[in-house]
N, C-alpha and C positions, 0 to 999 in steps of 0.2 A: 802863445803863452808859455813859458817854462814849467817845468815840471813841479819846482818850488812854487809857483803860482797856485799852480793846479791842486795841488795838495793844500795848499793854505785856504785857498778858497772851499774847496771839500771840508776840511777839517771845521772851518766855522760853520758851513750848513749842517753840519754833522752834530757841534756841539748844540745845538739849539733842539735836535729831535731825541737824543742820547745821553741821559746824565745816568749813570750806576755804577754798580759796585761790579767787579771784575767776576764776582761769583753770585748770580742772580738769586733770586726769590726761591727758584726750583733746585737752587743748588748748582747748575751748569756754570761750566767756565767759558767766559766770552771771549771769542775768540775770530778777529778780524782778518781777512785775506784779501789782500791788493787785487783789483780788477784783472790785473795781468796773469794772475793765478788760477783764476775763477773756474777754469776747466778741471782743477784738480780738487776742488771743494766737495762734491759729493764722495768721491773714493776717500776723501782724507777723513773726512766726517765718518764714513762707515767702518773706517780703521780704528777711529779712536771710542765709536758706540756713544753709549748714554753719559749724560755729565760735562759734554761741552756742545755749546751753541755756537756752530760757524756760521758768519755772514760775510758776504762780499761788501767792502766797502772801508774806508778809511780807518787810520788806528784812534780809539778814544783811549781817553787818560785812564790807567789803571788794568788795561785789558792786555791780552797776547796778540800783535800783530804780525802776521806774516806777508814777508812783503819781497816781491820780486827784486834781485840786484839791480838797482836803477842808478847806482853811482854813489860814493861816497860822500857827497854833498846832501845829497836829497835824505840819506839816513842820517846825519848830521841835523838837520834842519828837524827831523822829525824825531829825533831824541830830545831835542832842546825843546821843541813843543811838548812832547809828552812825556817827560822824564820818570815817570811811573809806569809807563807801558814796555811791556816786555816785547823786544823787536826779535824777530828771527828771520833771516835773510836767507832765501833759496836763490842760488844760482841754477837757472835753466839754459842749459846749452855748453859749448866746450869754448867760450869767448872769455877775455881776462887777460891777468898777467898772473905770476907767481905769486905775489905778495897780497892778492886781492882780498882774501879773508882776513888778513892782518888790518887791512884799509878800513874795512868794513867793521870789525871791533873796535878799532879805534874812533872810528867813527860814532859810534854809540849801540851798534848792535849786539846783542846779548847772545846769540850765535849765528853761526855762517853756515850753510849748507851747500856743498859741490853737488852738482847734478848726483840724484839717487835715487831710490825708491820711496814710494808713498808712504811705505811702513816706517822709514825713516823719519819722514816728515812729521809722521803722526806720533813717533814715540819722541822725537824733539818737542813738540808741542805738550805731550805729558810732563815731560821733565820742567819745562818751564813752567808750567801751571803749577808746580808745587810751590814755585817763586812767591804766587800769589795768596796762596792760601795760608793762614797764619798756622804757626805749629800749636801742639797742645799746651806746651809751657808758655809762649806768647798769650794765648788765649785766656788763660787762667791766671796771668796777672796782670791783665788789662781788666778783668771782671771783679778785681778787689775793691 
């Protein structure tokens, strides 16, 4: 089974179990981390602090997804399946090519990180979370 088939199957299962807003009732931003990056979830969650709900699993529409660099085609597929999801691609290790970041960004990733610290990953999640929260001016205009 290919990576794309696996993500498609997981997405269908996940869609039956989770439908919600990127900011849940408790005000936490939902962040889904790919299985490949599961070992860093606890450390990143600790650096983020309250207000973020990190879970290991496939992307969910409208949330933040933190994904391992898995190939341009897989990111393009996920972007097509979840256009409202903010995709953060994290490269682990020193493999790849010089224009890898450009490839991932063209494929639909919102941000691409070379191997870096867990603090950098946490900061990137915070920055991307701002895109999911409506600004005060947009909130006021929608309440009229």
